[in-house]
C-alpha positions in Angstrom: 94.3 81.1 72.8 91.3 79.5 74.3 87.8 80.6 73.3 85.5 77.9 74.8 85.1 77.7 78.6 83.9 74.1 78.3 87.3 73.2 76.9 88.5 73.5 80.4 87.3 70.1 81.2 89.4 68.3 78.7 92.3 66.3 80.1 95.7 68.1 80.3 98.1 67.4 77.5 100.8 66.4 79.9 101.8 62.8 80.1 103.9 63.1 83.2 102.3 63.8 85.6 104.0 91.1 102.9 105.1 92.3 99.7 104.1 95.7 98.5 102.2 95.1 95.3 101.7 97.9 92.7 98.0 97.3 92.2 94.6 98.6 93.3 91.5 96.7 94.3 89.0 96.2 91.5 85.9 98.4 91.4 83.5 96.0 89.8 84.6 93.3 87.3 87.0 95.2 85.1 89.8 97.4 86.4 93.1 99.0 85.6 96.1 99.4 87.8 98.2 102.5 88.0 101.6 102.3 86.3 104.1 100.3 88.4 107.2 102.3 88.9 110.6 100.6 88.6 111.2 97.0 89.6 110.3 95.0 92.7 111.4 96.2 96.1 114.6 94.7 97.6 112.5 92.6 99.9 110.7 91.2 96.8 114.0 89.8 95.3 113.2 90.9 91.8 115.3 94.1 91.6 118.2 92.6 89.6 116.6 89.2 88.7 119.1 87.3 90.9 116.4 85.7 93.0 114.9 84.2 89.8 118.2 82.4 89.2 118.3 80.6 92.5 117.7 76.9 92.5 114.8 75.9 94.9 116.3 75.0 98.2 115.0 72.1 100.2 113.3 72.8 103.5 112.2 69.4 104.8 108.9 69.4 106.7 110.2 66.9 109.2 113.5 67.1 111.2 115.4 70.3 111.7 116.7 71.3 108.2 118.4 74.5 107.2 116.0 77.3 106.4 115.1 77.3 102.7 116.2 80.3 100.6 112.7 80.3 99.1 110.9 80.4 102.5 110.3 84.2 102.9 107.9 83.9 105.8 109.4 81.2 108.1 106.9 78.4 107.6 108.0 76.6 110.8 106.6 79.5 112.8 103.1 78.7 111.4 101.8 75.6 113.2 98.8 75.4 110.8 101.0 75.3 107.7 103.2 72.6 109.2 100.2 70.5 110.1 98.8 71.0 106.7 101.9 69.9 104.9 102.4 67.0 107.2 98.9 65.8 106.5 99.3 66.1 102.8 102.6 64.3 102.9 104.7 67.0 101.2 108.4 66.6 102.0 110.0 69.8 100.8 109.1 73.5 100.9 110.5 75.2 97.8 108.8 78.6 98.2 106.7 80.5 100.7 105.6 84.1 100.7 102.5 86.4 100.9 101.0 87.3 97.6 97.8 88.9 96.2 95.3 86.6 94.5 92.6 87.9 92.2 89.1 86.5 92.8 86.5 85.7 90.1 84.9 89.1 90.6 88.3 90.9 90.4 88.9 91.6 94.0 92.3 91.0 95.5 92.8 88.8 98.5 96.0 88.3 100.5 97.1 84.7 100.5 100.1 82.7 101.6 101.6 80.9 98.5 103.3 77.7 99.2 105.1 75.6 96.6 106.3 72.1 97.6 107.8 69.2 95.7 104.2 68.0 95.0 101.8 70.9 94.9 100.9 74.6 95.1 98.9 75.8 98.1 97.0 79.0 98.6 96.2 79.7 102.3 94.1 82.4 103.9 96.6 83.9 106.5 93.9 85.5 108.6 91.6 82.4 108.9 94.4 79.7 108.8 92.4 78.0 106.1 93.5 76.2 103.0 91.7 77.8 100.0 93.2 75.8 97.2 95.6 73.0 96.5 96.9 72.5 92.9 99.0 69.5 92.0 102.2 70.4 90.1 101.2 67.8 87.5 98.0 69.7 86.8 99.8 73.0 85.8 100.0 73.5 82.0 101.9 76.8 81.8 102.6 80.2 83.4 101.6 83.4 81.6 103.2 86.7 82.3 104.8 89.7 80.7 108.5 90.7 80.5 107.7 94.1 81.8 108.3 95.4 85.3 104.9 94.4 86.6 104.1 91.9 89.3 101.3 89.8 87.6 101.4 86.2 86.6 98.8 83.5 85.9 99.0 79.8 86.6 97.1 77.9 83.9 95.4 74.7 85.0 93.4 73.1 82.1 91.5 70.6 84.3 90.3 73.3 86.7 90.2 77.2 86.7 93.2 79.4 86.5 94.9 81.5 89.1 95.9 85.2 88.6 98.3 86.5 91.3 100.7 89.4 91.9 104.0 89.3 93.7 107.2 91.3 93.7 108.9 87.9 93.6 107.3 86.9 90.3 110.6 85.8 88.7 111.5 83.6 91.6 108.1 81.9 91.7 108.4 81.1 88.0 111.9 79.7 88.4 110.8 77.5 91.3 107.8 76.1 89.4 109.8 75.3 86.3 112.5 73.6 88.3 110.1 71.7 90.5 108.2 70.4 87.5 111.4 69.4 85.8 112.6 67.5 88.8 109.4 65.5 89.4 108.6 64.7 85.7 110.0 64.7 82.2 107.7 67.6 81.4 109.1 71.1 80.7 106.7 73.7 82.1 105.8 76.3 79.5 106.4 79.9 80.4 104.5 82.2 78.0 105.6 85.8 77.8 103.3 88.3 76.2 101.9 91.8 76.5 98.4 90.2 76.9 97.0 86.8 77.8 93.7 85.1 78.7 92.9 83.2 81.8 89.8 81.5 83.1 88.7 83.2 86.3 86.1 80.4 86.7 84.8 77.6 84.5 82.5 80.0 82.8 84.4 83.3 82.9 87.3 84.2 80.7 89.3 87.4 81.4 92.1 89.2 79.5 95.1 90.8 81.1 96.8 93.6 79.1 100.1 95.3 79.8 101.3 98.6 78.5 104.4 100.7 79.3 103.2 104.2 80.4 104.7 107.1 82.3 107.9 105.3 83.0 106.1 102.3 84.5 103.6 99.6 83.5 99.9 99.9 83.3 97.9 96.7 83.7 94.2 96.2 82.6 92.1 93.2 83.5 88.9 92.9 81.5 86.2 90.4 80.8 86.9 88.8 77.4 85.2 90.8 74.6 84.7 93.9 76.7 86.1 97.3 75.6 
């Protein structure tokens, strides 16, 4: 586990390069979510895990391709998204959906998560504004639990990490693993644990803890070292 925030600027070790979320907005820096009951909703695709077993389908940005099974929002109906992807030169849309993204302060923001054959995009759906682009080659691993929560963290050693929540968590992990495998010889690490660390910024490390409680899952997000 990482203990020094400055280690974030070391080069990655790689050679090749409107869901309903069971969570509450943070009150201050550290917070705890109420227990998540059961699995993801049918719309989330995680109920029986079948969505996580799908291979990422191709949805070409140009032409008139068949709708991707991973496109849950209809990207072609968003002119801004199509313009963005065309400008970046991405050829395939592997996944698209609305998620919750946690800010450095712990607040939750709604974002459109796009995964293409080259990168991960986080877009503000209200402002039609690109908030972040992460090259697939920069992703080191994905951290999450095996419990029925919706949280996952994308670890990017050369930048800061990204903690999100989605009822399609399993599908997102599968898409990222297969996309990385198809574009390089690198096997993306998927780390399952009941707790993990992530860098909310270059200077702030947070811990995420999961615990089964009251028939669900209780999630706590804390500054590292706090009680």
